[in-house]
N, C-alpha and C positions, 0 to 999 in steps of 0.2 A: 255495777256492771258497766255504766256509761263511763264512768272514771277510767276503768281498766282499758276499754277501747280506746278512749282519748290518749291514754299514756302510751298504749301501743302505737297509735298514729304519730305522735310525737316522736317515739323512738325510731319509727321507720323514716320519718322525714329527716331526723338529724343524721341517720345512717346515710340515707341517700345524699344529702349536702355534704357529708364527710368524704363520700366516695367521689362526689363530683369535683370537691376541692382538691382531693388527691390527684385526680385525673388531670385537673388544669396545672396542678403544680408540677406533675411528671411531664406534661407537654412542654411547659415553659423552660424546664432545665433540660439542657442537652445531655443526650446520653454520651459518656465518654467513648471515644473510638476503641475498639478492640485491638489488642496489641498484635493478634495474628491474623486480623481481617475478618473474624467470624465471631458473631454474636449469636449464640445458641440458647436461647431462653427455654426452648422445648426440651432440652436435653435428648434430643432425637439421634444426634451423631454420636457414634461410638468414639472412643479414645483414639483408636487406629484411624478412622475415616477423617476424624478432626485433624489429626496431625498431617495426613496426606494431602488434605484440601488446603490446609494452611501453607503447605510447602508449594503447591501448584500455584496459589494466589501470589506468593512471594516470587516464584519465577516470572508470573505473568506480569507484576509490577515492575520488575528489572528489565524483561525483555522488551516491553512496549511503553515504559516510562509512564504507566497509567495505574492509579489506585484501583483496587478491587476490594468489595466488601460482600459479605454474606450475613443476612439476618434472618433468624427463625424465631418468631414470638408465638405466645399462647392466645393472644388477643389483640384487636385494634379498636379503638374507640369508635362508637357509633357515628360520632360526628366527624370522622376523618377517614379518607380512603387509604387503603395500603399503598398505593402508589404515591399518594402525597407524603405519607410517612417515610417512603423510601426517599423521596426526593429531600425531605429535611435532613434525614440522617446523612445523606450523601454530602449535601453542603456543609453540614456541621463538621463532619470528619475530614473533608478533601478542600472545601473552600472553593477556590476557582480552578484548581488542578483538574486535568483529565481524570474521570473517574467513572466506575460502573458499579452499580449496587443491585444486588439480587434480594428480594424480600420475600419471605413466605408467613402466611398466618395460619396457624393451626385451626383457629376457631371457624373461619370461613373457607379452610382449605384452598386457599387462593394464593397466587403469586404475582408479583410485580417487579419491574426492572426500572432503574433510573440511570440515564446516561447524562453525563455532564455537557453542556453546550458545545465544547470543542469537539467532542466525539460526533455530534450531529453534523458539524461541519467538516469533519475529517472523512465520515464515511457516508455511504448511501442512506438515505432515510428509510427506503424500503427494506434494505438489508437488516437495519436495526429493529425495524418493526417486526421483522420475520423472527430475529433473535428472541424479542419480547414474547411473541406469541407461542413460539417453541418452548420457552422456558415455563410458561403458564401451563401449557399442556403436559409437560412432564411433571410438573409439581401437583397437578391435580389428579394424576394417574393413582387411583387407590389400589390398584393392583400390585404396587410395589411399596415396600416399606418407605417411611419418611426419610430414613438414612440413604436409601438407593436413590430417592427422587432428588434429593438435595445434591448428591453425589454427581448423578447424570445430568442434572440441569446445569450445574456449575462447569463441568468439563464440555457441555455442549456450546455454551457462549464464549467459554475461554478458547476453544478451538476455532470457533468461527471468527472470532475477533483477530486471532493471530493471522488466519488465512487473509482476511480483509487488509490488514496492515501489511502483510507481504505483497500484495497486489498493489497497494497504494505506493509503496516504495519503489516497486519496479516501474511503475508509471511516472513517478516525479523525477527519477534519477534521469540524467541527460543521455547516457549511454552506459549499458552493462558492459561488463569485460569481454563477453563473447561478441557482442554487437561492436564493441571498439575494434577487436582484432579483425572481425570481418571488414569493418570499414577501412582500416589500414591496409588490408590484403586487396581491397577494391582500388584503392588510390594507387598502390604500387602496380597492380595490373594495368590499370589505364595509363599511368605515366610510361611504363615500359612499351605498351603498344604505341603511344604516340611517337617514342624515340624511334621505334623499328619503322613506322610509317614515314617518318622524316627522312631516315637514311635510304629507304627504297626510293622515295621520290628523287633524292639527291642523284642516287646511281642511275634512275631512268632519264632524269634530265641530261646527264653527262652522255648517255648513250644516243639519245636523240641529237644532241649536238654534234656528236662524231658521225652520225649517219648522214647529216646535212652538208658535211665537207665534200668538195669536189677537187679532184687532182687531175690537171691537164698535162699533155706531153708538151715538153719545151718547144718554142718556135726556133727553127733552124734558120739562120742566115748564112748562105754560101756565096761568098764573093766572087769575082772574077778576077783571075789572075793569069797573066801571060796569055791573054787573049782566049782563054777556054774556061767554061763553066767548071765548077768544082775543083778548078786548079790550085786553089789556095787552101788556106787552114779553113777549119770549120769553128764557128763560134755558136754558142747556144745562149738563150736568155730566157729567164723564168719570170713571168709577171703575175703578180697577185691582183685579182679583181677589187674593185673599190669596196664591195660588199663582203670582203673576207673570204669568198669561196675560190 
């Protein structure tokens, strides 16, 4: 009886060692990146949902120049958190490129997200944390099927990141087309107003100069002729004052 128990213990120990070795070997070898961006080990996604999400991930990568990944696994090793596993997969698959990875673990019914450092520098940390919290909330909602949870969570962070990128581009561009047209119209308006004011000023100065001019009757000098006043011709002389008046 003792021999049987001893052999069973040896068998259990060998099995545990084997599982531990397989786990270490699995963690040391990087998982190849999925061609369409989705690694679904749980087989939770239907074929149609898988195709739709793969297409949405492709459009996201093209529009934002940012890699996007989804993983759904059946378990996570006890010595590794789901977030750490998501970080490792993102780095193995995208390197230093901007990337985002959403991970789900069926054993713990938990979710995690990993953003590349470039995204943390590009967007607000508070907004990225909100995306992570919203993703975990959706993935842990047991009132929905796993297919629905993965779909809703993915579309949630895709839409949020698209909006954040649009806002960032608006703030980084010097002038948008509408703002540029408004600026041009403003410059033209001010220039036209300056020309009109200058012309009015010139006309006003001329009018003031004309109103200051004084015109005097000519001084008449009548000479004596034949012993009588006003008996001769009449001459007149117009004198201009030294100040031009």
